[in-house]
C-alpha positions, 0 to 999 in steps of 0.5 A: 470471512477472510483472516486479516492482519496488520502491524501498526507502528504508532497508536498516539493519543488522539484521533489517528494511527501512524506508520513510520517509513524510511524513504530516499525522498520525503517530499510531498509529490513523491509521497503522493505517488507512493500512496498508490504505487506502493500500496500505502493508501490501502495499508492506511485504510486497512490498518485503520479499519482493522484497528477500529473493528478491534477497538470500538471504544477507541475509534480513530478517524485518520492515518498519518505517515511519518517519513524519514529520509535515509540520507543526511540530513535525515529530513522528516515529513509527516503526512495525513492521508486524506479522507477521499484517499482512505475511502478509495483505498477501502473500496480497493481493499474490499475488492481485493478481499472479495477476489481473495475469498473467491480464489480460496473458494474455487482454489484457482489462483490467477497469475501469468499464462500457464503456457509457454510465451515467446519473448523477443528483444526490442529492435533497438536492443537486437541491433546491439548484437549485430556487427 
């Protein structure tokens, strides 16, 4: 087993949990991208699963993000994470937990290549240095 933790922003009455995010842009398309790019889908599934494991008598089915824009007029948007997204994120969370457990067991932590890597600028950048 792997020790996990989460911090849930809001536990309202009802059937969901919530998280509040301050963002530059709260429009639906940007949020949809951030679900994947920023790991918010995995966060939602993980928080929901951990909460339900610890609170079986207060089972929650959904996860809601409340986005507040950082600049005036400070628009607010609320998005419910879809069931397909939560299922896919659960699969990814399980994969990540297995990988972490395996790294712990072997005491091997993958990363960048251990040897030196030579890197050159792209041709168009090198041209900037020529007279």
